[in-house]
C-alpha positions in Angstrom: 9.1 11.1 49.1 5.8 12.7 47.4 4.8 12.5 43.6 4.9 16.3 43.9 8.3 16.6 46.0 9.8 14.2 43.1 8.9 17.0 40.3 9.3 20.0 42.8 13.3 18.5 43.4 13.6 18.0 39.7 14.7 14.9 39.0 15.0 12.9 35.9 12.5 10.3 34.3 13.4 8.1 32.0 11.1 7.6 29.2 12.5 5.3 26.8 15.4 3.0 26.6 16.7 0.5 23.8 19.7 -1.9 24.1 21.8 -4.6 22.6 23.9 -7.2 24.5 24.8 -10.7 24.6 21.7 -13.2 24.3 19.4 -10.4 24.1 18.6 -7.2 20.8 15.8 -5.3 22.8 15.2 -4.5 26.6 12.0 -7.2 26.9 14.7 -10.1 25.7 17.4 -8.7 28.2 14.4 -8.9 30.9 14.1 -12.6 30.3 17.1 -13.4 30.2 18.1 -11.8 33.8 14.7 -12.9 35.0 15.4 -16.4 33.7 19.1 -16.4 35.1 20.4 -17.1 31.5 24.2 -16.5 30.8 24.9 -15.1 27.5 28.8 -16.3 27.7 29.9 -18.2 24.6 33.5 -19.7 22.8 34.8 -16.8 21.0 33.1 -17.3 17.5 35.0 -18.0 14.6 34.7 -14.9 12.8 35.9 -13.1 15.7 39.7 -14.2 15.4 38.8 -17.2 17.6 42.1 -18.7 16.8 44.4 -15.8 17.3 42.7 -15.2 20.6 43.0 -19.3 21.8 46.4 -19.1 21.0 46.3 -15.9 24.0 44.9 -18.2 25.9 41.2 -16.2 25.5 38.2 -18.2 24.7 35.5 -16.9 26.1 33.2 -14.0 25.7 29.8 -12.3 25.7 28.8 -11.1 21.0 26.4 -9.7 19.5 25.8 -11.3 16.7 24.8 -9.0 14.5 27.6 -6.5 14.9 28.8 -6.2 11.6 25.0 -5.5 10.4 23.6 -2.3 9.3 20.7 -0.5 7.0 22.3 2.3 5.6 19.4 3.2 3.8 17.1 3.6 6.8 19.9 6.5 8.1 20.2 8.1 4.1 23.7 6.7 4.3 25.5 5.4 1.5 27.4 1.8 0.8 30.3 3.3 0.9 30.4 5.1 3.4 28.5 2.5 5.7 31.5 0.5 5.1 34.3 3.2 6.7 32.0 3.5 9.7 32.9 2.1 13.1 30.3 -0.1 13.7 29.9 1.6 16.8 28.5 4.6 15.2 25.8 2.1 13.2 24.8 1.0 16.7 24.6 4.3 18.1 22.1 5.1 15.4 19.5 2.2 15.7 19.9 2.4 19.5 19.0 6.0 19.7 16.1 5.1 17.3 15.4 2.6 19.2 15.1 4.0 22.4 13.2 7.1 21.5 10.7 4.9 19.7 10.2 2.7 22.8 9.7 6.6 24.7 6.8 7.2 22.3 8.5 9.8 20.4 8.7 11.0 16.7 12.1 11.7 16.1 11.4 13.8 13.2 9.1 16.1 15.6 12.7 16.0 17.9 14.4 17.7 14.7 15.5 21.3 15.5 15.0 20.8 19.8 17.5 21.0 22.5 18.2 17.3 22.4 21.2 16.3 23.5 22.6 13.4 23.1 25.7 11.6 25.5 27.1 8.6 24.4 30.1 7.0 26.1 32.7 4.9 23.7 35.9 4.0 24.5 37.0 1.1 21.9 38.7 1.8 18.9 38.8 -1.4 17.3 37.3 -1.2 14.1 39.9 1.4 13.5 42.8 -0.6 14.4 41.5 -3.3 12.0 41.3 -0.6 9.2 44.8 1.0 9.7 46.2 -3.1 9.4 44.7 -3.3 6.0 46.1 -1.3 2.5 46.4 2.3 3.2 44.4 2.6 -0.5 41.6 1.3 1.4 41.3 4.4 3.1 38.9 6.7 1.7 37.0 10.2 2.1 34.6 8.5 4.7 37.6 7.2 7.0 38.6 10.0 9.1 34.7 10.7 10.0 33.7 7.0 10.2 36.7 6.0 12.5 36.3 9.1 14.8 35.4 8.1 18.3 34.4 11.5 19.1 32.1 11.9 16.4 29.7 9.1 17.5 27.3 11.5 19.5 27.8 14.1 16.9 26.7 11.6 14.7 23.7 10.9 16.1 22.8 14.4 16.4 23.4 15.0 12.8 21.4 12.5 11.7 18.1 13.6 13.2 18.8 17.2 13.6 19.2 17.3 16.9 20.8 20.5 18.5 21.4 20.2 22.1 24.8 19.2 23.1 26.6 16.4 21.5 29.2 14.6 23.6 31.1 11.5 23.3 32.6 10.4 26.7 35.6 8.5 27.7 36.0 7.7 31.5 37.3 4.3 31.0 35.1 1.4 31.7 32.7 4.2 33.4 31.7 6.1 30.5 28.5 5.0 29.5 26.7 6.1 33.4 29.3 9.0 33.1 27.7 10.4 30.0 23.8 9.6 31.7 24.9 11.5 35.0 26.5 14.5 32.0 22.8 14.5 30.9 21.4 14.8 33.5 23.1 17.8 34.9 22.3 19.5 31.3 18.5 18.7 32.0 19.0 20.5 35.7 20.8 23.2 33.8 18.0 23.8 31.4 20.5 23.3 28.3 18.5 20.4 27.0 14.8 19.6 26.8 15.4 16.3 25.9 18.6 13.7 26.5 19.6 10.3 25.1 22.1 9.1 26.9 24.2 6.2 27.5 27.4 4.3 25.5 28.6 1.6 22.9 31.3 -1.1 23.0 31.9 -3.6 20.3 35.4 -5.6 20.8 36.3 -6.2 17.0 40.4 -6.9 17.5 42.2 -9.6 18.9 44.4 -6.6 20.3 42.0 -5.2 22.6 41.5 -8.8 24.2 45.2 -9.9 24.0 45.7 -6.5 26.3 43.1 -6.7 28.9 44.4 -10.5 29.0 48.1 -9.6 29.7 47.0 -6.9 32.1 45.4 -9.7 34.4 42.1 -8.4 33.5 40.5 -11.8 32.0 39.0 -14.4 34.1 40.7 -17.9 32.7 37.7 -19.5 33.2 35.6 -17.1 31.1 33.3 -16.2 33.8 32.9 -13.1 36.6 32.9 -14.3 39.5 31.1 -11.2 41.4 31.8 -11.3 45.1 32.6 -15.0 45.1 35.4 -16.7 46.3 36.5 -17.7 42.8 36.5 -14.3 41.8 39.7 -13.9 39.4 38.7 -11.3 36.5 36.3 -10.6 34.2 34.7 -11.7 30.8 34.3 -8.9 28.2 31.5 -8.4 26.7 29.8 -6.0 23.7 26.8 -4.3 23.1 25.4 -1.0 23.8 22.4 1.0 25.5 21.1 4.4 25.4 18.3 5.6 27.9 15.8 8.9 26.7 15.9 11.4 29.8 13.3 14.2 30.8 13.0 16.4 33.8 10.3 14.8 35.2 7.6 17.6 35.5 8.1 18.1 31.8 7.6 14.2 31.2 4.2 14.4 33.5 2.7 17.5 31.5 4.0 15.7 28.1 1.9 12.0 29.2 5.3 10.3 28.4 6.0 7.3 29.8 8.0 7.1 33.2 10.1 3.6 33.5 12.4 5.0 36.7 13.5 8.3 38.3 16.9 9.2 38.3 17.0 11.4 42.1 20.3 12.0 41.9 23.8 10.9 40.6 27.5 11.8 41.6 30.8 11.2 40.0 34.7 11.5 41.1 37.8 10.4 40.8 39.8 8.9 43.5 43.0 10.9 43.0 45.5 8.9 44.2 46.3 5.0 46.0 48.3 2.3 45.2 48.6 2.6 41.6 46.4 4.6 38.6 44.4 1.7 38.0 43.7 0.2 41.9 40.2 1.1 42.8 39.8 3.2 46.1 37.6 2.5 49.0 37.8 6.1 50.0 37.0 7.6 46.7 34.0 5.2 46.2 32.4 6.2 49.9 32.9 9.7 48.9 30.9 9.4 45.8 28.4 7.3 47.7 27.8 9.8 50.3 27.4 12.5 48.4 24.9 11.0 45.8 22.4 10.3 48.4 23.2 13.3 49.8 22.4 15.2 46.8 19.3 12.7 45.9 17.6 13.4 49.1 17.9 9.7 49.9 18.6 8.0 53.6 21.0 5.3 51.9 19.8 2.8 54.6 16.1 2.8 53.0 18.0 1.6 49.5 17.1 -2.2 49.1 19.1 -2.9 45.8 22.5 -2.0 44.2 23.7 -3.3 41.1 27.0 -3.5 41.2 30.1 -2.4 39.2 31.1 -6.4 40.0 33.8 -7.0 37.4 34.6 -10.1 39.7 38.4 -9.5 40.7 40.1 -10.0 43.4 40.5 -6.3 44.0 38.0 -4.8 42.9 35.3 -6.4 44.5 36.2 -6.3 48.3 37.2 -2.4 47.9 33.3 -2.2 46.3 32.2 -4.1 49.4 33.9 -2.0 51.8 32.9 1.1 50.6 28.8 0.1 50.1 29.0 -1.4 53.6 30.3 2.0 55.1 27.6 4.1 53.4 24.4 1.8 52.7 25.0 -1.3 54.9 25.4 0.3 58.3 22.0 1.0 60.0 19.8 -0.9 57.9 16.2 -0.5 58.2 14.7 -3.9 60.0 18.2 -5.1 60.3 17.8 -6.2 56.4 20.9 -6.2 54.4 21.1 -4.3 51.4 20.8 -6.4 48.1 23.4 -6.6 45.4 24.1 -7.8 42.0 25.8 -7.8 39.0 24.7 -8.0 35.1 28.2 -8.8 34.0 27.6 -12.2 35.2 24.9 -12.6 32.7 26.5 -10.7 29.6 30.1 -10.3 30.7 31.5 -6.5 31.0 30.6 -4.3 28.5 33.3 -2.1 29.5 32.5 1.5 27.9 28.7 0.5 28.1 28.9 -1.4 31.3 27.0 1.0 33.3 24.2 1.2 30.9 23.7 -2.1 30.9 23.4 -2.0 34.8 21.1 1.0 34.9 18.8 -0.7 32.2 18.9 -3.6 34.4 18.0 -1.8 37.4 15.3 0.3 35.3 13.6 -3.5 34.4 13.8 -4.4 38.2 12.0 -1.5 39.2 9.3 -1.7 36.6 8.6 -5.5 36.8 8.7 -4.9 40.5 11.7 -7.9 40.7 15.2 -8.2 41.6 17.6 -10.9 39.1 19.0 -13.2 40.3 23.2 -12.7 40.0 24.6 -15.7 38.4 28.0 -17.5 39.6 27.7 -17.1 43.1 28.4 -20.0 45.3 31.0 -19.6 48.0 31.3 -15.9 49.7 34.6 -13.7 48.8 36.7 -14.5 52.4 37.9 -11.1 51.6 34.3 -9.5 51.6 32.7 -9.9 55.1 28.8 -9.6 53.6 27.3 -9.6 56.9 29.3 -7.2 59.2 28.9 -5.0 56.0 25.5 -5.2 56.0 25.4 -7.0 52.1 23.8 -10.2 50.8 24.0 -10.8 46.7 20.6 -11.9 44.9 21.4 -15.1 44.1 17.3 -16.1 42.8 14.2 -14.3 41.1 12.1 -12.7 43.9 9.6 -9.8 44.1 10.4 -6.4 45.0 7.9 -5.8 47.7 9.1 -3.0 50.4 7.3 -2.5 53.1 3.9 -0.2 52.5 4.6 3.3 52.3 8.5 2.4 51.3 9.6 3.1 47.5 11.5 0.7 45.7 14.8 2.7 45.7 18.3 1.6 43.9 21.7 2.7 43.2 23.6 2.1 40.0 27.6 1.7 40.5 30.5 2.1 37.5 33.7 2.7 38.1 36.7 3.5 35.7 40.1 2.2 35.6 41.7 5.5 35.7 39.7 5.9 39.1 36.4 7.6 37.9 33.5 6.7 39.9 29.5 7.3 38.9 26.8 6.5 41.1 22.9 6.6 40.6 20.1 6.6 42.6 17.2 5.6 41.1 13.0 5.2 42.6 10.2 3.8 41.1 8.1 5.5 38.6 5.5 7.6 40.2 1.7 6.2 39.6 0.7 6.7 36.4 -2.0 9.1 35.9 -5.8 7.4 35.6 -6.5 6.8 32.4 -9.2 9.2 30.3 -12.5 8.2 30.8 -14.2 7.0 27.5 -16.7 9.4 26.4 -17.1 6.7 23.2 -17.7 3.3 22.9 -16.4 2.4 19.4 -15.6 -1.0 18.6 -13.5 -0.1 15.5 -10.1 0.7 15.4 -7.8 1.6 12.8 -4.5 0.6 12.9 -1.5 2.5 10.8 2.1 1.5 9.8 4.7 2.6 7.7 8.3 2.0 6.9 11.0 2.7 4.4 10.1 0.5 2.2 7.7 -2.5 1.3 9.9 -5.4 2.5 10.4 -3.3 5.9 6.6 -2.8 6.5 5.6 -6.2 5.6 8.8 -7.2 8.7 7.2 -4.7 10.7 3.8 -6.6 10.5 5.4 -9.6 11.4 7.0 -8.3 14.2 3.7 -6.4 15.1 1.3 -9.3 15.3 3.5 -11.8 16.8 4.4 -9.1 20.1 0.6 -8.4 20.0 -0.6 -12.3 19.9 1.4 -12.9 22.9 0.2 -9.8 25.4 -3.3 -10.7 25.0 -3.9 -7.8 27.9 -3.1 -5.0 24.7 -6.1 -3.0 24.0 -6.5 -2.8 20.4 -7.7 0.8 20.8 -4.4 1.5 22.9 -2.0 -0.2 19.8 -4.2 2.0 17.3 -3.6 5.1 19.3 0.1 4.2 19.6 0.8 3.5 16.2 -0.5 6.3 14.8 1.0 9.0 17.6 4.5 7.4 18.6 6.0 6.1 15.1 7.4 7.9 12.0 4.8 8.3 8.9 7.2 7.2 6.5 6.5 6.9 2.7 5.5 3.4 2.4 2.3 2.8 4.1 -0.5 0.6 5.2 -4.0 0.8 7.2 -5.9 -2.3 8.8 -9.8 -1.3 10.3 -11.0 -3.8 12.5 -13.8 -4.7 15.6 -11.6 -6.7 17.7 -8.0 -8.0 18.3 -8.5 -11.2 15.6 -9.9 -9.4 13.0 -7.0 -6.8 12.6 -4.5 -9.8 13.7 -5.8 -11.3 10.6 -5.0 -8.1 8.8 -1.2 -8.0 10.0 -1.0 -11.6 8.7 -2.3 -10.7 5.1 0.4 -7.5 5.5 3.0 -9.8 6.1 2.5 -12.3 3.6 1.7 -10.0 0.9 -1.8 -10.4 0.4 -2.7 -6.7 1.4 -1.5 -3.7 -0.3 1.4 -1.7 0.7 0.9 1.8 -0.7 3.1 4.6 -1.2 2.3 8.5 0.0 1.5 11.0 -2.3 2.8 14.0 -2.3 0.2 16.3 -4.0 -2.9 18.0 -3.2 -5.7 16.8 -1.6 -9.7 18.1 -2.8 -12.9 17.1 -1.4 -15.7 16.0 -3.3 -19.3 16.8 -2.3 -21.7 14.2 -3.7 -24.9 15.2 -5.5 -28.4 14.1 -5.6 -29.0 10.4 -6.0 -26.9 9.3 -3.4 -29.2 10.2 -0.9 -30.3 7.2 1.6 -32.7 7.1 4.3 -30.4 6.9 7.7 -27.7 8.6 6.4 -25.1 10.1 9.0 -27.1 8.2 11.3 -24.3 6.1 13.0 -22.0 8.8 12.7 -24.5 10.9 14.7 -24.7 8.8 17.5 -21.0 8.1 17.2 -19.0 11.5 16.8 -20.3 14.5 18.9 -18.3 17.0 15.9 -20.7 15.4 13.6 -24.1 15.4 15.8 -23.0 19.1 16.7 -22.9 20.1 13.1 -26.0 18.4 11.9 -27.9 19.6 14.7 -27.2 23.0 13.8 -27.7 22.6 10.0 -31.1 21.0 10.4 -32.1 23.8 12.9 -31.4 26.8 10.3 -32.7 24.7 7.5 -36.1 23.9 9.4 -36.9 27.6 9.7 -38.0 27.1 5.9 -39.6 23.3 5.5 -42.5 22.6 6.6 -40.8 19.5 8.6 -37.7 17.9 10.2 -34.9 17.2 7.9 -33.6 15.3 11.0 -36.3 12.9 11.3 -36.7 12.5 7.4 -32.9 11.6 7.1 -33.2 9.6 9.9 -36.7 8.3 9.7 -38.2 5.6 8.2 -39.7 6.5 5.0 -37.6 6.8 2.0 -40.3 8.2 -0.4 -40.1 11.3 1.8 -36.9 11.4 1.5 -37.0 11.0 -2.2 -38.6 14.0 -2.7 -36.5 16.9 -4.2 -36.9 19.2 -1.2 -35.6 16.8 1.5 -33.1 15.3 -0.9 -31.2 18.5 -1.3 -31.3 19.5 2.3 -30.8 16.5 3.9 -27.7 15.9 1.4 -26.1 19.6 2.1 -26.7 18.7 6.6 -24.9 15.4 6.1 -22.4 16.9 4.0 -21.6 19.6 6.2 -21.9 17.8 9.3 -19.1 15.3 7.6 -17.0 18.1 6.3 -16.5 19.6 10.1 -16.1 15.8 11.4 -12.9 15.3 8.3 -11.9 18.8 9.2 -11.6 18.6 12.8 -9.2 15.7 12.3 -7.3 16.5 9.0 -7.8 20.5 8.6 -8.7 22.1 5.5 -8.3 20.8 2.1 -6.4 22.7 -1.0 -9.8 22.5 -3.2 -13.2 21.8 -2.7 -15.9 20.8 -5.5 -19.6 19.6 -5.5 -21.5 18.1 -8.1 -24.5 20.1 -8.4 -26.0 20.6 -5.0 -22.9 19.1 -3.6 -21.8 22.9 -5.0 -23.6 24.3 -2.3 -22.7 22.3 0.6 -18.9 23.4 -0.5 -19.5 26.6 -1.1 -20.9 27.1 2.7 -17.8 25.0 4.2 -15.5 27.6 2.0 -17.0 30.4 3.4 -19.3 31.4 0.4 -22.5 31.8 2.6 -23.1 32.0 6.2 -24.7 28.6 7.6 -27.9 31.0 7.8 -27.7 32.2 4.0 -26.8 28.5 2.9 -29.6 27.3 4.2 -32.2 29.4 2.9 -30.7 29.1 -0.5 -30.5 25.2 -0.5 -34.0 25.4 0.9 -35.5 27.5 -1.6 -33.6 25.5 -4.3 -35.0 22.4 -3.3 -38.5 23.5 -2.4 -38.9 25.4 -6.1 -38.0 22.4 -7.8 -40.2 19.9 -5.9 -42.8 22.4 -6.5 -42.3 22.2 -10.4 -44.8 19.4 -12.6 -43.1 16.3 -12.5 -41.9 14.7 -15.6 -39.4 15.0 -17.8 -36.1 12.1 -18.3 -33.0 11.6 -17.4 -30.8 9.3 -19.4 -26.8 8.8 -19.1 -25.0 8.0 -22.0 -21.6 6.2 -22.5 -20.2 8.7 -24.9 -18.5 12.0 -24.9 -19.9 15.6 -24.5 -18.6 16.3 -28.4 -20.5 13.0 -29.7 -23.8 14.3 -27.7 -23.5 17.7 -29.2 -24.2 17.2 -32.5 -27.4 15.3 -31.6 -29.0 18.0 -30.0 -29.7 20.0 -32.6 -33.8 20.4 -33.2 -34.2 19.9 -29.7 -32.3 22.5 -27.9 -35.2 23.9 -26.5 -36.4 20.6 -25.1 -33.2 18.7 -24.2 -29.7 19.7 -22.5 -26.7 18.3 -21.4 -27.1 18.0 -17.7 -24.0 16.8 -16.7 -20.3 16.2 -18.2 -19.2 13.5 -15.6 -15.7 12.0 -17.3 -14.5 11.5 -21.1 -17.1 9.2 -21.7 -19.9 10.1 -19.2 -22.8 12.5 -20.2 -26.2 12.8 -18.9 -28.8 14.5 -21.4 -32.1 15.8 -19.6 -35.6 17.1 -20.7 -38.9 16.4 -22.4 -39.0 12.8 -22.2 -39.6 11.8 -25.7 -37.0 14.4 -26.8 -34.3 12.4 -24.6 -35.5 9.0 -25.4 -34.9 9.9 -29.6 -31.5 11.9 -28.8 -30.3 8.6 -26.5 -31.0 6.4 -29.7 -29.6 8.5 -32.4 -26.6 9.1 -30.1 -26.5 5.4 -30.6 -24.4 4.1 -27.5 -24.6 2.3 -23.8 -27.1 4.2 -22.4 -29.1 4.3 -18.7 -32.3 5.8 -17.5 -31.9 7.5 -14.1 -34.9 7.1 -11.7 -35.3 11.2 -10.9 -38.8 12.9 -10.1 -37.4 16.0 -12.3 -35.3 16.8 -15.5 -32.6 18.7 -13.5 -30.6 21.3 -15.4 -32.7 21.3 -18.8 -35.3 23.7 -19.9 -38.1 22.2 -18.1 -36.6 23.5 -14.3 -36.3 27.4 -16.5 -40.1 27.9 -14.6 -38.3 28.4 -10.9 -35.3 30.3 -12.2 -36.9 33.8 -11.4 -38.4 33.1 -8.0 -35.1 31.5 -6.8 -33.1 34.0 -8.0 -34.9 37.0 -6.0 -34.1 34.4 -2.6 -30.2 34.2 -4.1 -30.2 38.1 -4.4 -31.5 38.4 -0.6 -28.5 36.8 0.8 -25.0 37.8 1.9 -21.6 36.6 0.1 -18.3 36.6 1.2 -14.9 35.4 -1.1 -14.2 31.7 -0.5 -11.4 31.0 1.7 -10.8 27.8 0.2 -10.4 27.2 -3.4 -13.8 26.2 -5.2 -13.9 24.5 -8.6 -16.6 25.5 -10.3 -19.5 23.1 -11.7 -20.4 25.8 -14.1 -17.1 26.2 -15.7 -15.0 23.3 -14.5 -12.1 25.6 -13.5 -11.2 27.6 -10.7 -14.3 29.6 -9.4 -13.3 33.2 -8.8 -15.5 36.2 -7.7 -18.7 34.9 -9.8 -19.4 33.1 -6.9 -20.6 36.0 -5.0 -22.9 36.9 -7.3 -27.0 35.5 -7.4 -26.2 35.6 -11.3 -24.0 32.3 -11.1 -26.4 30.2 -9.0 -28.7 30.6 -11.2 -26.9 29.6 -14.0 -25.7 26.7 -11.7 -29.1 25.3 -11.4 -29.6 25.6 -14.9 -26.3 24.7 -17.0 -24.5 21.7 -17.2 -22.4 19.9 -14.1 -19.3 20.0 -15.6 -17.4 17.5 -13.2 -15.3 15.9 -15.9 -13.7 19.1 -16.6 -12.9 20.0 -13.1 -11.5 16.6 -12.0 -9.3 17.7 -14.7 -8.5 21.0 -13.8 -7.4 19.3 -10.5 -5.3 16.7 -11.7 -3.4 19.9 -13.5 -3.1 21.7 -10.3 -0.9 18.6 -8.9 -4.1 17.0 -6.6 -3.6 13.4 -5.7 -6.2 12.6 -3.4 -9.4 13.0 -3.5 -11.7 13.1 -0.5 -15.6 12.2 -1.2 -17.9 14.0 1.4 -20.9 12.1 0.8 -23.1 8.9 1.8 -21.9 7.0 -0.8 -18.7 6.2 -3.2 -20.6 8.3 -6.1 -18.2 10.9 -7.5 -15.0 8.6 -6.3 -16.3 6.0 -9.2 -16.9 8.8 -11.7 -13.9 10.9 -10.6 -11.2 8.1 -11.3 -12.4 7.7 -15.3 -11.3 11.6 -15.3 -7.9 11.4 -14.6 -4.9 9.6 -15.7 -2.6 9.6 -13.0 -3.3 6.0 -12.2 -1.5 6.9 -8.5 -4.4 9.3 -8.0 -6.4 8.2 -4.7 -10.0 8.7 -4.4 -11.2 7.8 -0.6 -15.0 8.0 -0.4 -15.6 8.8 3.4 -18.6 6.5 3.7 -20.5 3.9 1.2 -23.9 2.1 0.5 -24.2 -0.7 2.7 -21.2 -0.3 5.2 -21.5 0.3 8.7 -20.7 4.1 8.3 -18.1 4.3 11.6 -15.8 1.5 10.2 -16.5 3.1 6.7 -15.0 6.8 8.1 -12.3 5.7 9.9 -11.0 3.5 6.8 -11.2 6.1 4.7 -9.2 8.6 7.4 -6.9 5.6 7.2 -6.6 5.7 3.7 -6.3 9.3 3.3 -3.0 8.8 5.7 -1.7 6.1 3.7 -1.9 8.3 0.6 0.3 10.9 2.2 -2.8 12.9 3.8 -3.0 14.9 7.2 -4.6 13.2 9.7 -4.7 14.6 13.9 -5.0 11.5 15.1 -4.9 12.7 18.6 -7.9 14.1 17.5 -9.6 11.1 15.8 -9.0 9.2 18.8 -10.2 11.7 21.4 -12.8 10.4 23.9 -11.8 6.6 23.5 -9.8 6.7 26.3 -6.7 5.5 24.5 -3.1 5.8 26.7 0.1 4.9 24.8 1.5 1.3 25.0 4.9 0.0 24.4 5.2 -1.5 21.2 7.9 -3.2 18.7 10.2 -1.0 17.1 11.2 -0.4 13.5 12.4 -3.5 11.5 15.8 -2.4 10.4 16.8 -4.2 7.1 20.3 -5.1 7.6 23.1 -6.4 5.3 26.5 -6.9 6.2 28.8 -4.1 5.8 32.8 -5.2 6.6 36.0 -4.8 5.8 36.0 -7.6 4.0 32.9 -7.0 2.2 32.7 -6.4 -1.7 31.0 -2.9 -2.3 27.6 -4.2 -3.5 26.1 -3.8 -6.9 24.4 -0.4 -7.2 21.2 -2.0 -7.7 21.3 -4.3 -4.4 22.9 -1.4 -2.6 20.4 1.0 -3.2 17.3 -1.4 -2.1 18.9 -4.8 -0.9 16.3 -6.2 -3.7 18.1 -6.4 -7.0 14.8 -7.0 -9.0 12.5 -4.2 -7.9 13.1 -1.6 -9.9 13.1 -3.9 -12.8 10.0 -5.4 -11.9 8.2 -2.4 -11.1 9.7 -0.8 -14.2 8.5 -3.6 -16.4 5.1 -3.4 -15.5 4.4 0.4 -16.4 2.7 0.9 -19.6 2.1 4.4 -19.4 4.9 6.4 -20.9 4.8 9.1 -18.2 4.7 6.8 -15.9 7.8 4.8 -17.0 9.7 8.6 -17.6 9.2 9.4 -13.7 10.0 6.0 -12.4 13.3 6.3 -14.4 14.3 9.9 -13.4 13.6 8.4 -9.6 16.0 5.6 -10.4 18.7 7.5 -11.9 18.6 10.3 -9.0 18.4 7.5 -6.6 21.3 5.7 -7.9 23.5 8.6 -8.6 23.3 10.1 -4.9 23.9 6.5 -3.5 26.9 6.8 -5.4 28.3 10.1 -4.6 27.1 9.3 -0.8 24.0 11.2 -0.4 20.9 10.1 1.1 17.9 8.7 -1.3 16.0 9.3 -3.4 16.5 12.8 -4.0 19.4 14.7 -5.7 22.5 15.0 -4.1 23.3 17.8 -1.4 27.0 17.7 -0.5 26.4 19.6 2.8 23.7 16.6 4.1 25.2 13.8 3.1 23.8 11.3 5.7 21.2 13.3 7.3 17.8 10.8 8.3 14.2 12.4 7.7 10.9 11.1 8.2 7.3 12.5 6.6 4.9 12.8 10.0 2.1 13.8 7.8 
């Protein structure tokens, strides 16, 4: 069927999956196990009641080593509640998160959506163990923790999903029945996205003994599917979930499609020789209905993943039904290939069907058929040749005839007669990758986690994954990290030119050499650099790399050139630094670069909470805030620079390491010749004026000083000769109330309507730049991120000395003597790391990036079991008993110590009460997960 037909007929796309089976913790590990023909069946481990089961004649099984482990902190669950929870609930939470990440979906983006959860589960082993214990061990969390019907609800609650939430129990067909129900829900429009599958953990000896006495278990500890030795199955455990969407929606959203569910059918045998005996008539009816609904000729199907338990009764019945529907009339006489994952990992009972589905999806995507194990001599009760069947016993390429898609079926049967079959087709061809309109060799990678330990573990996991896959494009990895992973509070960023450099960065992060940043929650201010930061070629590399920057720069230069004798662009990008250092081109060049840089960063991160500029930088800030149109702003900036340039050269400016209050007394007698030109910090004051007077004042103050290299004594009595003419220009332009909050250089506080008056801008030329006061004002408003818009990090260095908050982040977007594209992307990544808004889709626009599969979250698991003592409160919170003490002991600022202490108390209290951490307890939401998506 054509791709358009697939979409038109409402077929379902599998866009993500996760699994945990014996011998494999991920689909990739499962694929390796399958293609290598490995068996994960072992003797029963000691901690699974081996002695008791051995006495009952049971020696083998397939086991998940981490069944008792969990990362409750990640899901906002207290240790007390984690101990009371059935590990199947815990497994479902982890698998759901991993499946969504595998699909490239950010779970927080699904909160409040019509996302359905359908989970099959039939085991109550943990409840059995709990009820064996002292009734005093039962807690307030026991009821919800042991209720199997709440498994799906637990996932829906944790992620805020508002679609159907259904626990399914149809016996051993439960997990595939859950997928069937999910598909129907999607087709009805009841859900937009669905997570479906099942879990099964075999934790108590009772269920083993019951299965053995029923006669279901193989005494050999193997499933001999379709083999003459068939004598029962071996139990396995684990689980799997898939993420589903309507195919049309998946294609529209650019989701990865792992395979297509063409159709499915569920029925019940409705009678037979006994309640638990399979019936060929029921299975045959189900198969015919499934292929009719899917619109697929059964004779074209090349492979079926069997229920295939390896029982004396079940295998022949299944073979008979398959032969009647799919084996007859085969194309070119080629038999239908069949196999069973139960020969690799055992019978996962309630989760068996989903594991068969995931195995088949892996076959479809890797274009290979995996060997079914334990098959030597055909079961004499199964006439394979007559039925048109053959057991797949070796790894083989899956290459049907030309123009024939790979088609498969998956069966799962419940002991009470509920049968389910799914019809699968290979994924449609991927859309061609977007063409690269930008060829940048600098790539940002961003990582995050709920804690530092998890983040460094994530770096190790990613490093290993990427190193093993040289075909991965670093751009695709960066894009996928930024767009398909949650942005948690602990963050780290890397910027590199090639995979080797980025892998070295991951090594440094994994080993603790590179820092981890805790994202802040305050506001963001953009700082526009003033005169003195100019450099030849500033912005040239950004102009070549980013069309948004280039378009804005050209627009500004076109307006400026109308007022100047010469081209701003030619001067800025030219080769004569002396021309750029002329005030008229210094100020206009800075204005052009800063406006263009703002337009670029605005397109990536939106508007800031505040803008502030230093001297001429405030004109750029005022323009982007909406005070001036571009035409009027350029007229004002050009006049400012031209009139200053026309003044007689001379005078001096000196920077003093002194507070303004220390300097002012020494100006007595020099008021008409020297002024304070700038207050750049608590111990950074600039004086300006006549040279002899300035030097005399500097000597009198008696502190360390530095003479600035300037052509004129700005912000001093020496520039008063230009004020009248400048005022005339200022009166001719239009003004509008600012759309963004501006912090004034003149007052050091929030500017109001005064910035719409010509007189303000005249005062702005003459009066001191009160940058330090402005920084303290911003800090008082809760700003924690300061992004410098300019050619160098001048204001970032000064600003850091102005604020008391040690955690404040100063992020210059460009740096002197550093590649501009690399500096910009590093700055944007740092903004993200500190909690700032970044639209990564736009950052990667034009680079032809596509989403690729990456490792899922590195959960920090600990053992939570019936015999576990409740961990000490400190270790229960973080898993690192000394982390809070070490952090607290390292703090010297009283305010910071108070903040950390308060957060610690809140966190401990929340965890003791069984609430989410680290926010204060709220009784209604005891275990709700959330992730920042900043």
